[in-house]
ZABADO-284578 format. One record per atom (N, C-alpha, C, O): residue in one letter; x, y, z. Coordinates in pm, whole numbers, plus 50000, padded with zeros to 5 digits. Atoms other than C-alpha are relative to their C-alpha. Last residue first. Layout:
residues N
AXYZ;...
END
This chain:
residues 278
N500384985150015;N912022009361907;N501045006750119;N501045018850140;L499574997949882;L913551977961772;L499545013350021;L499725021749934;I499854985649968;I912371967861455;I499915005050130;I498765006350172;R500804991449974;R912641929861440;R500445015149969;R501585017649932;S499954999549823;S914951912661201;S499115006750041;S498545013349954;V501194994549890;V915101897260892;V500174999450105;V500524990250177;K499975005649871;K918951887060680;K498285013550037;K498185025450009;K500665008350077;K920141892860352;K499044994050136;K498754982050140;T499655012149887;T922961911760521;T499344989649938;T500034980049906;Q498235005049997;Q923301937060235;Q500354988950064;Q501334981950039;P499765004750108;P919161937060150;P501884994949994;P502444985949932;N498694993650031;N918421941560527;N500264994949859;N500264982649861;Y499045010650083;Y914701929060572;Y501065011349990;Y500775023249985;K499174985850066;K912511949960865;K501274985849895;K501874976049940;L499015003150032;L909641930361096;L500755009649843;L500155017649770;K499755002150163;K907251945061283;K501094996749995;K501914998850084;G500024988450084;G907241935461661;G499844999549864;G499764988449810;L498914988149979;L907911909461910;L499785009949920;L500435018749976;E500514997649893;E904581886961830;E500875010650067;E500295019550129;S499405008749864;S905901890561490;S499375009650127;S499145021650141;V499694991249809;V904231910161242;V499964987550073;V499114978750088;P499915005749875;P904401897160843;P499965006550124;P500615017050125;V498395004249927;V904141920560564;V499674994350134;V498995000550216;E499584992649903;E900781917360368;E501444999550061;E502184990050035;K501404985850040;K898901898560081;K500915011750106;K500805023050059;L500635001349877;L902621879360020;L498865011849980;L498845021849907;I499865011749926;I903561868059692;I499914998850104;I499954987450151;N501375006649964;N901651894359513;N500644983250076;N499994972950091;M499695012850078;M905011911359383;M498574989349987;M498244983049886;K500424994850115;K903911944259564;K500224991049859;K499894994349745;V501934993849976;V903211923559891;V500395005449856;V499834998049776;L500875012149964;L907061910059873;L498874998249943;L498604989849858;D500255006750158;D908541941259739;D499184987250000;D498414984149910;N500744996050075;N907261953760069;N500024996649891;N498984994949827;L501115008350037;L909731929860261;L498575004749951;L497654996649964;S500595000349877;S912291952760147;S499084986949993;S498834979849895;Q499104990149946;Q915231955059878;Q499065002450137;Q499585008250232;I500694994149885;I914781919559721;I500305012050087;I501325010650155;K499394998749838;K916581916459435;K498945003850070;K498165012750037;T500654990949902;T914931900859126;T500765003950114;T501164994550184;D499294991550045;D916041872958884;D499835014850053;D500115023149967;T500494990750044;T912601856658938;T501055011649948;T500695021649886;S501055006550095;S913251820959037;S499615016349898;S499135015349786;S499245011250084;S917071829659261;S498884997349849;S499394995349738;E498334992650105;E915771864959370;E500544987549935;E501064989649825;V500674992750108;V912011844859492;V501135006449892;V501135005749769;Q501135008150084;Q913591818659647;Q499715007449887;Q499925004949768;S498815008550110;S916231835659831;S499144994349890;S499584995349776;I498634990850025;I913661857759986;I501064998849887;I501435005349789;L501234999450105;L911081826760067;L500565014549898;L500195015549781;K500345008150087;K914061815360252;K499205003149926;K499354996849822;E498695001450037;E914501844360460;E500234991349870;E500694996349767;L500304990950097;L910941847460496;L501394998949948;L501484998649825;D500615003550146;D910991813360651;D499765013349886;D499245012149775;I499575007550059;I913711817660884;I499274997749888;I499784994749780;V498814996750038;V912391852361015;V500814991749859;V501204996549753;L500564988350143;L908811836861046;L500905007749985;L500355016649920;N500375007450157;N910251804961218;N499735010449881;N499975010149760;L499135005850034;L912391828861479;L499634992249847;L500224992949739;Y498854984350055;Y909831854261551;Y501044988649926;Y501054990049804;Q501444994650137;Q906971823761621;Q500995005649944;Q501275000949834;L499645008650129;L910331806661857;L498975003749876;L499124998649765;W498774995350065;W910611842662026;W500194990549889;W500714992749780;A499334988950101;A907201842062092;A501044998049952;A500984998049829;R500925001050150;R906521806462225;R500195012549908;R500485011249789;A499585008750099;A909441809862438;A499275001249901;A499645005049790;R499074992050052;R907881841162640;R500754988249879;R500834992649764;E500954992450070;E904631817562702;E501395010849905;E501385012649783;K500635011550130;K906781788862814;K499325015249887;K499485017049766;I498095002150083;I908961816663065;I499354991549889;I499954993349783;N499784985050044;N905401827863177;N501054997849909;N501225002249796;E500764998550142;E904111795063221;E500145012749929;E499545017049830;N500464984649954;N907041782063413;N498955001449897;N498974995749788;E501084998749956;E907471744963372;E499195014050047;E498155015850110;E500344988349873;E910231743163149;E498625001050008;E497825002049915;T499635000949828;T911191712962984;T499705009550115;T499775008350238;Q500235013749959;Q909571708462613;Q500984999450154;Q501254988050191;L501295000449946;L909111747162586;L499764985450044;L498854982650122;V501014989349862;V912691755462676;V498454994850008;V497894993150116;G499605009649861;G913751723462461;G499815009450097;G499475005350208;E500755008550087;E912101743562108;E500354990250151;E499394983350186;W501164997449968;W913761774262211;W498954989050058;W498184990850152;W499774994049877;W917251760462205;W498385002150088;W498004997850197;A499745012849952;A916331741561873;A499875005750166;A498915002050235;R501445006050013;R915411777761728;R499654985450083;R498514983250126;A501094991249926;A918431792861814;A498814994850052;A498324994150165;F499595003549867;F920611765061676;F499155007950113;F498835003550223;Q500335017049987;Q918431768861362;Q500454995050112;Q499794986050163;R501794996949936;R918931808361405;R499584985149979;R498484983850033;D500455009249984;D923091805861378;D498364996350027;D498084989750128;D500234999150180;D923711840861234;D499854984350033;D499664979249922;L498915003450046;L923671850061641;L499604997149841;L498605002649795;E499544991550047;E920861871861778;E501174995949910;E501665004649837;T500484995550147;T918671845661835;T500565009549937;T500115012049826;L499795008750102;L921281825762081;L499645007949870;L500345009149770;S498364997750078;S921361859062281;S500474994849896;S501205000149812;V500454985450027;V917091858362352;V501844999649906;V502085000349785;G500304996650097;G917671821762423;G499795010249899;G499585008049780;A499135005950057;A920131826862676;A499585001749885;A500165008949805;L498794993750087;L918231851862790;L500884994649914;L501455000849825;I500464993850092;I914851829362833;I501155010149941;I501205012749821;S500305006450137;S916681803962975;S499075008649891;S498855005349775;A498955003950076;A918011824263235;A499864994249860;A500484997149758;A499914993850115;A914811839163357;A501474996849908;A501715002849803;P500325006850116;P914161812963537;P500015007049897;P499625003549785;P500714998350036;P917171823263811;P499125000149867;P499765003049766;T500104996750158;T919751800763896;T498605008949983;T497685001450014;G500834985049996;G919811798564260;G500355003649847;G501075013249819;I500784991849914;I921701767764240;I499925012049981;I500815018849930;K499514997549869;K922611754263911;K499295004650127;K498105007750116;G499835014149909;G920511733363690;G500845003350054;G501424993650103;I501505009549989;I920531762763364;I500704989250130;I501884985950125;S500304995049898;S923961785063434;S498384990850059;S497854988950168;D499485009549892;D925891768163187;D499525006250114;D500355006250204;Q499945015950051;Q923391778762894;Q500814996550151;Q500094990850234;F501094999149922;F923301814063066;F499634985649966;F498854979850041;Y500675000949834;Y926651816063069;Y499095001450010;Y498845007850112;G499625011649942;G927211805062679;G500054998850178;G500034988450244;A500615016550000;A924531824462588;A500504986950056;A499944976850099;A501374998049875;A926131858162692;A499584985450007;A499764977850102;R499315004049859;R929771846762539;R498724995750133;R498594988350231;N499755016450016;N927681842662198;N500564998350118;N500354987250167;A501135009549976;A926041877662277;A499894984550009;A499004977250053;D498945011450066;D929201898462290;D498894987350068;D498944980250168;K500735006250073;K927741933062399;K500114988549913;K499924990349793;L499095004750096;L929811938062625;L499705000949871;L500605001349786;N498944990449974;N927451956962889;N501325000949848;N501835010549789;L500014984149983;L924501943762804;L500775009049996;L500595020249947;K500734993750113;K925341909262692;K499435013650001;K499255019249893;A500085005950157;A928351898762833;A498895004849923;A499105009349810;I499034991150038;I927251916763156;I500554996749857;I500255004549767;S500714986850016;S924171896463185;S500905010749959;S500495019049877;G500754999550168;G925741863163115;G499245016949967;G498965022649862;A498944999650107;A928231870663387;A499235004249879;A499335013549799;Y499734987950003;Y925001877763632;Y501275005449897;Y501445017049859;Y501384989550062;Y923601846463533;Y500355017149998;Y499935025249916;Y499725005750158;Y927231824263553;Y498385012049947;Y498185017849840;L498654993950065;L927631840163913;L499524999449861;L499325010349809;L500084986350014;L923691832664008;L501295008149918;L501185017349837;G500714996750088;G923881797563947;G500115013549940;G500315017249824;N501074985249973;N926241790264181;N499545005249877;N500325010749799;N501195006950022;N927591751664107;N499205014750039;N497995014350058;P500535002350124;P931031765164027;P498574994849990;P498144991949878;F501615004749989;F931751782364293;F499384997349919;F498415004049883;R500035002149809;R935911788664323;R498664990950014;R498654979650063;K499005010849966;K935921788063925;K499994997950139;K499914985950164;I500065013750045;I933171804063904;I500644988049991;I500304976249988;G500975008249896;G934121832164167;G499434987349928;G499224977750002;A499065004949854;A937121839563960;A498954992850074;A499014980950103;D499235015550073;D934741841863623;D500864993650112;D500974981450125;L501155013750006;L932411863063835;L500974993449957;L501324984550035;L500495004549852;L935501886763934;L499074989749998;L499184980550079;D498775007549919;D937041890263601;D499614996250110;D500034985050139;L499785016450074;L933331895163450;L500884996150058;L500644985850122;A501315006649933;A933131928263718;A500044985549943;A500124976050021;E499385005249882;E936561939963608;E498664990950090;E498734982550179;Q499045007850034;Q935421941263237;Q500534993950107;Q500974982550102;P500705011650007;P932181957763362;P500974988849980;P500674977650022;E498585008449978;E933811984563517;E499414987249946;E499344978350031;E499145000550152;E931382012763443;E501434996849999;E502465003149973;Q498484989949962;Q930572019463814;Q500464996749876;Q501694997149871;W500444983249992;W926952005163678;W500965010050098;W500625020450153;P500884991750131;P928571973663576;P499555013350000;P499885021949917;L498624995150095;L930981970663916;L498925006349870;L498635018249853;V499414987049917;V927771963664157;V500595011149898;V500215022449867;V501194993150039;V925911934464015;V500265012750010;V499445020849967;G500235007650117;G929381910363981;G498595010749976;G498325012649857;G499324996750116;G930881927164259;G499555003049873;G499785013149807;F500094983950025;F928321919464459;F500895010249888;F500595019549813;L501684993550032;L927901885164359;L499945016149983;L499595023649891;Y500005001650103;Y931811880164417;Y498925003349890;Y499015008149777;P499034988750066;P931871895664728;P500134997349825;P500405006549747;Y500854989650031;Y929081871464857;Y500885008649902;Y500485010549787;E500645003650113;E931591835864811;E499105013449964;E498955015449844;F501204990149916;F934031842165084;F499585003049893;F500265010649823;N501355004649967;N935991814764977;N499405006450051;N498815001850149;P500815004150100;P938621831964822;P498944995949999;P498114998149910;D501115010149951;D939701850965131;D499424994549863;D498465001349823;L499255007749820;L942791870465112;L499204991050028;L499544982550110;T498625001850058;T942401879564707;T499984991550170;T500334980050200;V499715015950058;V938521875364760;V501274995749972;V501454984649923;V500695008949938;V938901908164980;V499754987549970;V499904979250060;T499095002449856;T941321926064806;T499454989950080;T500154980450116;N498885015850053;N939271916864467;N501095001650132;N501824992150159;I500505011550076;I936621939164602;I501064990350033;I501354982850126;M500125003349853;M939071968864772;M498954984449992;M499194976050079;E498735001849950;E940231975164407;E499934992650132;E500704983350158;S498885008850066;S937111973064263;S501014994150060;S501144982050079;L500905008649947;L935541996664527;L500504988449915;L501114980449986;S499375010749922;S938152021064496;S499224990050044;S499454986350159;Q498955006850139;Q936832043264197;Q500934989750086;Q501824983350029;Y499275004649887;Y933762048464372;Y500874996449928;Y500694988849833;P499025011250010;P931562065364124;P500814998350100;P500965008450170;L498774994649985;L928862095964245;L501104980249977;L501004970650054;N500124994750182;N925092091464168;N501485000550005;N501745004449891;P500295009850081;P924642069164494;P500375004349863;P500474996449769;N500664998650117;N926332095264711;N499774990849901;N500774988549834;G499854985250122;G928052079364991;G499105003349944;G498094996949973;G500394984749941;G927562059365294;G500485010049904;G500925021349925;G501364994649988;G926912027565121;G499555012250021;G498525018149988;F500764998850144;F929822020164904;F498505005250108;F497635012350059;Y499544990550113;Y932582028965182;Y498865000749867;Y498855009949786;Q499854982649915;Q930682013065477;Q500175008749856;Q499305015449800;I501414994950032;I930181982465237;I499555010550096;I498415015150100;T500965004050135;T933851978665163;T498555005450022;T498185015649964;A499894986150086;A934991987965530;A499185002949864;A498235010649849;L500654987649900;L933101958165651;L500445014949923;L499755022449853;W501014999150073;W934941936765345;W498845009550077;W498075016450011;I499894993450104;I938061949065467;I499115001149942;I498915011349875;Y499524984049967;Y937711939965797;Y499925006449894;Y499475017849907;D501654995349892;D936011904565733;D500165013349970;D499395019249893;A500864999250158;A939281899565437;A498695007250102;A498215018350080;S499614989850038;S941601905865765;S499265004149865;S499325015049808;A500714987649910;A939831882365963;A500395013249935;A499825023549970;K501465003250008;K940381852265657;K499665014150091;K498865021950038;N500874994650140;N943831865565605;N498535002649981;N497955011849923;F501424996849986;F945161862865964;F499525005249836;F499225016749803;G500585008450057;G948871854865837;G498385001050023;G497754996949926;L499415011549942;L950861880366042;L499304983849956;L499534974050028;N501095007449924;N948551904565937;N500674986850100;N500204979950191;I499994993749890;I951591933465829;I498794988150073;I498704990150194;K498734994549904;K953101920765577;K500104998550124;K500944993650200;K499695011949982;K949691904765412;K501654999350120;K502024991350206;I500995005249873;I948401936365456;I500754987450028;I501124984950143;N499864990349896;N951141954665218;N498964991950162;N499174993150283;D498605003749952;D950821927164951;D500585007850126;D501535002550184;V500245011249903;V946791931764959;V501784996350024;V502094990750129;S499565009650038;S947421969064926;S499734986750081;S499644985150203;L498735007949990;L946281992765183;L499974989449897;L499034981849920;Y500055014849931;Y943792016065028;Y501004991150067;Y502004992349996;N498515004549979;N944902047164847;N500064987850101;N501074983650156;T499725002349883;T941012059064855;T501684999350050;T502095004850152;P499365013449982;P941222069964484;P500035002550139;P500465013550175;P498064997650043;P939682106364421;P500204981050082;P499464976450169;V499964998949853;V935252109564420;V501744986249952;V501934976449880;Q498485011449986;Q934062119164094;Q500184998550143;Q499515004950224;K500425014049999;K931112139764000;K500764988450013;K500614977749953;I499765009850074;I931902173364099;I499824987250008;I499834981850119;N501275007450118;N929442196064248;N500454990649911;N499694985349830;L499544990450139;L932362216264441;L499374993049915;L499934992549805;Q500444987749987;Q930372207364789;Q500555007849850;Q500145018649808;L501334996050033;L930522173464681;L499055014550006;L497955017949963;Y500165005050119;Y933982169064632;Y498915006249979;Y498725015049895;E499544990350113;E934912184964946;E499314999349871;E498805009649829;Q500764987649975;Q932392163565113;Q500475011549922;Q499785019149854;H501365002950023;H933962132664982;H499055011450020;H498125012849941;L499784995350186;L937452146865008;L498894996749963;L498635003249861;I499564985550019;I936672148665413;I500005005449845;I499635016249800;Q501464990649951;Q934712117065472;Q500585012749943;Q499835018649866;D500995003850094;D937622095865261;D498665008650045;D497825011549961;T499384992750086;T940322111065482;T498885001149887;T498615011349824;K500204984749985;K938482101065770;K500235004649868;K499315011249820;A501594990950031;A937692068265626;A500145015250062;A499295023650032;Q500675002050166;Q941242060765558;Q498825004549982;Q498425012049893;A499124986150012;A942492073865949;A499324997749794;A498905006649721;L500104988349915;L940262048366080;L500475014249900;L499825024249868;G501434999750078;G941042018865860;G499425014350031;G499085021449937;A499854997250144;A944752025565902;A498475001149936;A498095007049835;T499844989750027;T943952024666270;T500125004049850;T499575014549816;L501154986950001;L941911997366245;L500495012650067;L499705019250134;L500984994650047;L944131977166079;L499225008350006;L498775015749918;I499454990750097;I947131984566293;I498744999649892;I498375010849854;L499404986849999;L945241975366574;L500365010049898;L500025021849883;A501034991749949;A943931944366490;A499865013849993;A499135020449920;T500334999150142;T947391931566386;T498475008549980;T498345017649899;W499164991750061;W948521941466739;W499284999949856;W498815010449814;V500614986049974;V945351924866909;V501185007749923;V500605017449875;L501634998950031;L945991890666684;L499725018950009;L499475027249922;S499514999850187;S950041891666742;S498635004649954;S498585015449895;L499234981850051;L949391900267118;L500224997249891;L500905006849856;I501234988849950;I946701868967138;I500715009849985;I500185018349913;N500944999550116;N949521847266928;N498745008450018;N498095012849924;L499674989750117;L951811857267176;L499314998949867;L499455006849774;Y499624983050000;Y950291845967477;Y500465006649883;Y500075018049857;Q501664998249970;Q949181807967338;Q499765021750020;Q499125030549962;D500734997650218;D952721806367215;D498615004850050;D498275016350024;K499264985550094;K953531815367614;K499735001549882;K499365012049829;M500664991949920;M951101787967750;M500945014349963;M500425025349947;
END
């Protein structure tokens, strides 16, 4: 009975400490936030939120309860401010939550979506990688990681790996197949990318995805054939092709082919055909 009473007192004491610290910090953030808005400065200062080590020193082992409380504070911190301003403590607060409770799944996803738009793509990817180790069957973790690698870090190879790994996992959006193929298409190994798209056509049931896969497959087949043709022409005629129009002038092509994905161009330095991006 005595031990039970002491446990209750400890829990109440911990909650009071966290609540007091949280309220004080929230009030400080509110004051600073309003001052910055009035000054029209596009930045929110750090919150100096309690570190993981300090929380563990005072929470008497109630890590999950502390994580739940800090997660609530994190949502309030992010949702209560101006969406156009950065939130410099967001990454730290999310990592505090998952450090205290690594089995709390949603913060990994939340950080993976929000942090890239806070100009913290690497922090978001590190968070998602930690989530993947903890929840290897959650397809959205791979999907978000692939998006960050592709859009923010410009790493097509790494993006393709994440998208491929997401296939067949729980909750993976159908678009993962397309994004994996798009990433692979931008690699030098176009034969591998073509094989990927052929596999999508063979296995995918969604007609929208199959239509997109056909377009990318047509594009890949076209650029591969054109690169082979240019190589043959240069070898047989001892002529350096500078553009696809050269093939038309030589009466090898009637006109410059057009892919479903757009017009094509040839780079004589890289000897690669690619689409013209608007």
